[in-house]
C-alpha positions in Angstrom: -11.1 138.2 -71.6 -11.3 136.4 -68.1 -11.3 132.2 -67.7 -12.2 131.1 -64.6 -11.0 127.5 -63.2 -9.3 126.5 -66.4 -7.1 122.9 -65.6 -4.6 123.6 -69.0 -0.8 124.6 -68.2 0.6 128.2 -68.3 2.5 127.4 -71.5 -0.6 126.1 -73.1 -2.7 129.0 -72.0 -0.1 131.3 -73.3 -0.1 129.6 -77.0 -3.7 129.9 -76.9 -3.4 133.7 -75.8 -1.4 134.2 -79.1 -3.8 132.1 -81.1 -6.6 134.2 -80.0 -4.7 137.6 -80.8 -4.1 138.7 -77.4 -1.0 140.3 -76.8 -0.7 139.9 -72.7 -1.7 137.0 -70.4 -1.6 137.3 -66.7 -2.0 133.7 -65.4 -2.7 132.5 -61.2 -1.5 129.2 -61.0 -4.2 126.4 -59.9 -3.9 125.6 -56.2 -5.4 122.6 -54.5 -9.0 121.6 -56.1 -9.3 125.3 -58.1 -8.5 125.9 -61.5 -6.1 128.5 -63.1 -7.2 132.4 -63.5 -6.4 133.9 -66.7 -6.6 137.2 -67.7 -6.0 138.5 -71.4 -5.8 141.5 -73.2 -4.5 143.3 -76.1 -2.1 146.2 -76.3 -4.9 148.9 -77.6 -5.9 148.7 -73.9 -3.5 149.6 -71.1 -3.7 146.9 -68.2 -1.9 146.8 -64.8 -2.4 144.1 -63.0 -2.2 145.1 -59.3 -3.1 142.0 -57.4 -4.2 138.1 -57.4 -5.2 135.5 -55.4 -6.7 131.9 -56.2 -10.2 133.9 -56.3 -9.7 137.3 -57.7 -7.6 139.0 -60.4 -7.8 142.9 -59.7 -6.3 145.5 -62.4 -6.1 149.0 -63.4 -7.6 149.7 -67.0 -6.3 152.8 -69.0 -3.4 155.0 -68.1 -2.8 158.6 -66.3 -3.6 160.5 -69.0 -7.2 159.2 -69.6 -9.7 158.1 -67.5 -9.0 154.9 -65.3 -11.3 152.3 -64.2 -10.7 149.2 -62.0 -11.7 145.5 -62.8 -11.9 142.9 -60.5 -12.4 139.5 -62.3 -13.8 137.3 -59.5 -14.0 133.5 -59.0 -15.9 133.1 -55.6 -15.4 130.1 -52.9 -18.0 127.2 -54.0 -18.2 126.1 -50.5 -20.5 128.1 -48.8 -18.5 127.4 -45.4 -16.0 129.6 -47.0 -18.2 132.1 -48.8 -17.6 134.8 -45.7 -13.8 134.6 -47.2 -14.9 135.9 -51.1 -17.2 138.6 -49.3 -14.1 139.8 -46.8 -11.6 139.7 -50.0 -14.2 141.8 -51.8 -14.6 144.2 -49.0 -10.8 144.7 -48.8 -10.2 145.4 -52.3 -13.2 148.1 -52.2 -11.0 149.6 -49.5 -8.1 149.6 -51.8 -9.0 152.3 -54.5 -11.9 155.0 -55.1 -11.3 154.2 -58.8 -14.5 153.5 -61.2 -15.0 149.6 -60.3 -16.5 146.4 -62.3 -16.4 143.2 -60.9 -17.5 140.4 -63.1 -17.1 136.4 -62.8 -18.3 133.6 -61.1 -19.6 134.5 -57.6 -20.7 131.1 -56.9 -23.8 133.0 -55.0 -27.2 134.0 -56.5 -28.8 137.2 -54.9 -32.6 136.4 -55.3 -34.1 132.6 -55.0 -35.7 133.9 -58.2 -32.5 132.7 -59.8 -32.1 129.1 -58.7 -34.4 126.4 -59.7 -34.6 123.3 -58.6 -33.0 121.3 -55.2 -34.8 123.5 -53.0 -34.9 127.0 -52.1 -31.3 128.7 -51.5 -31.2 129.8 -47.8 -31.9 133.7 -47.0 -28.9 134.0 -44.5 -26.3 132.7 -47.7 -28.1 135.7 -50.3 -28.6 138.0 -47.4 -24.4 137.9 -46.8 -24.0 138.5 -50.8 -26.6 141.4 -50.6 -25.1 143.4 -48.0 -21.1 142.8 -49.1 -22.8 144.5 -52.6 -24.1 147.4 -50.4 -21.1 147.9 -48.3 -18.9 147.5 -51.3 -21.1 150.2 -53.4 -21.9 147.6 -55.9 -25.2 147.2 -58.0 -26.1 144.3 -60.6 -25.1 145.3 -64.1 -28.4 143.3 -65.5 -28.3 140.9 -68.3 -29.6 140.1 -71.9 -30.3 136.3 -72.5 -31.3 132.9 -70.5 -31.2 134.0 -66.9 -29.4 131.3 -65.4 -25.8 130.9 -66.6 -25.1 127.5 -64.5 -26.5 124.1 -64.5 -25.4 120.8 -62.5 -27.3 117.4 -62.1 -27.0 115.7 -58.6 -28.6 112.5 -57.9 -32.1 114.1 -57.0 -32.3 116.3 -60.2 -31.0 118.8 -62.1 -30.0 122.2 -61.0 -30.2 125.8 -62.8 -28.8 129.0 -61.2 -27.5 132.4 -62.0 -24.1 132.5 -60.4 -22.3 134.4 -63.1 -22.6 138.3 -63.1 -20.9 141.9 -63.7 -21.3 144.1 -60.6 -20.3 147.9 -61.0 -20.2 151.0 -58.7 -21.5 154.4 -59.4 -18.3 156.2 -60.6 -18.2 153.2 -63.3 -22.0 153.8 -64.1 -21.3 157.2 -64.9 -18.1 156.3 -67.2 -20.0 153.9 -69.2 -24.2 154.6 -68.7 -24.7 152.2 -71.8 -22.9 149.0 -70.7 -25.2 145.3 -72.0 -24.2 142.6 -70.2 -25.3 139.5 -72.3 -25.0 135.7 -71.5 -24.3 133.6 -74.1 -25.8 130.3 -75.0 -23.7 127.2 -74.8 -24.5 123.5 -74.4 -21.1 122.1 -73.9 -20.2 123.7 -71.0 -22.4 123.7 -66.6 -21.5 127.6 -67.3 -22.3 129.9 -69.6 -20.2 132.5 -71.1 -20.9 136.4 -70.4 -19.5 139.2 -72.5 -19.8 142.9 -71.6 -20.3 145.6 -73.9 -19.6 149.1 -73.0 -21.2 150.2 -75.7 -24.2 148.4 -75.6 -26.0 145.6 -78.1 -25.2 147.2 -81.4 -27.6 145.1 -84.1 -24.7 143.9 -86.8 -25.2 145.8 -90.1 -26.7 143.5 -93.4 -22.9 141.9 -94.7 -22.0 142.6 -98.1 -21.8 139.5 -100.3 -18.8 137.3 -100.2 -18.1 134.4 -102.2 -17.4 131.2 -99.5 -14.3 129.4 -100.5 -16.3 126.1 -99.1 -18.8 126.2 -101.4 -16.5 124.9 -104.2 -16.6 121.8 -102.5 -20.3 120.9 -102.8 -21.6 120.1 -106.5 -24.3 122.3 -106.1 -22.2 125.8 -106.3 -21.4 124.9 -110.0 -25.2 124.1 -110.8 -26.3 127.4 -108.8 -23.9 129.5 -110.8 -24.6 127.9 -114.2 -28.3 128.3 -113.8 -27.9 132.2 -112.8 -25.0 132.8 -115.2 -27.7 131.3 -118.0 -26.4 130.9 -121.6 -23.2 133.2 -123.0 -24.3 136.1 -124.4 -21.8 137.5 -127.4 -21.2 141.4 -127.3 -22.3 141.5 -123.6 -22.3 144.9 -122.2 -21.2 145.6 -118.7 -25.0 146.3 -117.5 -25.7 142.5 -118.7 -22.5 141.4 -117.1 -23.4 143.2 -113.8 -26.8 141.7 -113.4 -25.9 138.3 -113.9 -23.2 138.8 -111.2 -25.6 140.0 -108.9 -28.1 137.5 -109.7 -25.2 134.7 -109.3 -24.5 136.3 -105.7 -28.4 136.6 -105.0 -28.7 132.7 -106.0 -25.7 131.6 -104.4 -27.0 132.9 -100.9 -30.4 131.9 -101.5 -28.5 128.4 -101.8 -26.1 128.6 -98.9 -29.1 128.9 -96.5 -30.6 125.7 -97.8 -27.6 123.8 -98.1 -25.4 125.3 -94.9 -27.7 127.2 -93.0 -30.0 124.9 -91.7 -27.6 123.3 -89.6 -27.4 126.9 -87.8 -31.2 127.1 -87.7 -31.8 123.6 -86.1 -29.4 124.4 -83.5 -31.1 127.5 -82.3 -33.9 125.8 -82.3 -32.8 122.6 -80.6 -31.1 124.9 -78.2 -34.2 126.8 -77.2 -35.7 123.1 -76.8 -33.3 122.1 -74.7 -32.9 125.0 -72.5 -37.1 124.7 -72.1 -36.5 121.0 -70.9 -33.3 122.0 -68.4 -36.0 124.0 -66.7 -38.7 121.5 -66.6 -36.6 119.1 -65.0 -35.1 121.1 -62.7 -38.5 121.8 -61.3 -39.8 118.7 -61.4 -41.8 118.3 -64.3 -39.7 116.3 -67.0 -37.9 113.6 -66.7 -34.0 114.2 -67.0 -33.7 111.0 -69.9 -35.6 113.8 -72.4 -32.7 116.4 -71.3 -30.2 114.1 -72.0 -31.9 113.0 -75.6 -31.9 116.6 -76.4 -28.2 117.0 -75.7 -27.3 114.1 -77.9 -29.0 115.8 -80.6 -27.7 119.0 -79.7 -23.8 117.5 -79.7 -24.6 116.1 -83.0 -25.4 119.4 -84.5 -22.6 121.0 -83.0 -20.2 118.6 -84.4 -21.8 119.2 -87.9 -21.7 123.1 -87.6 -17.7 122.7 -86.1 -16.9 120.6 -89.4 -18.6 123.4 -91.4 -16.4 125.8 -89.5 -13.1 124.3 -90.0 -13.9 123.4 -93.9 -14.5 127.0 -93.9 -11.8 128.8 -91.9 -9.1 125.9 -93.3 -9.9 127.1 -97.0 -9.7 130.3 -96.4 -6.7 131.0 -94.5 -4.6 128.7 -96.7 -6.0 131.0 -99.8 -6.0 134.4 -97.6 -3.9 134.6 -94.5 -4.8 136.6 -92.1 -7.0 139.0 -94.3 -10.0 136.5 -92.8 -9.5 136.9 -89.4 -12.9 136.4 -88.3 -12.8 133.1 -89.8 -9.5 132.4 -88.3 -10.8 133.7 -84.6 -13.8 131.3 -84.6 -12.1 128.2 -85.7 -9.5 129.4 -82.9 -12.6 129.3 -80.7 -13.7 126.0 -81.4 -10.5 124.5 -80.8 -10.4 125.9 -77.6 -14.0 124.7 -76.4 -13.1 121.2 -78.3 -9.9 120.6 -75.9 -11.5 121.9 -72.9 -9.2 125.0 -72.2 -12.1 127.3 -71.1 -13.3 126.0 -67.8 
């Protein structure tokens, strides 16, 4: 996992690394007005950091006994007058190795004019320089799934949306990982969207088996739902009858949960899409930014509700079951990270 421009201290980042169940953490300290660059990984992956600077971390993934490849995390110069330094860095890195290579991060530049909305068009010369350096290094864009524009900024003259974050790779890396997909994750709490690179593509999640949620016990509707589904007590009930009642309880609890708890998620998804459309409309001058601010307030209120729901769930399960409920523990940790601003 790569984090760019985070202002948390090295000790706090190492603590976060452990909480997120990573085993190793490489921190490039902040310099001047730029934050830290952080690379985290687990013991299941061998990573050797070769070099780093305020604008990159370069590493070799794998060992000599398997197919090695190279991962470079990038944080490009935000000042257009210093962009040539970012492109010179890419060229220098390109000359250092012939391994399959992937670069990902915030390049702070767009490739094409349609990757920007608001504040007028980007200078052709700046985009052409980015295109030329990728061509010189043999790097091609990996594409994306999700909303196109990954960054938003509010200026006095309006809202700006751009695709600054991406992943690029050379032919050797494409041959090694032909099914790779890059997904832009939806977020309304930060100026940048997180991107996730899935080497095996995006695999649909199978239906999860029924699991009783400890947080349901805090709601009086749970007991009422179970009593209604179970019905009257039957003497000398057979296993078939008991199994049927258990199944009915599970189905009714899931239906009740979707109505009592799932509505927050659905509302958040609906308002999130509405906010994304409003931001695009504001960026091209077709909507007052006040509408965007109102929608953001509604989204933040729902995010608070969702956060409380997950915190209630994760605390109850962790106290009962410890590490057996790792998915809920991980979600809780991610929520805590977001709330304290550790990810940028």
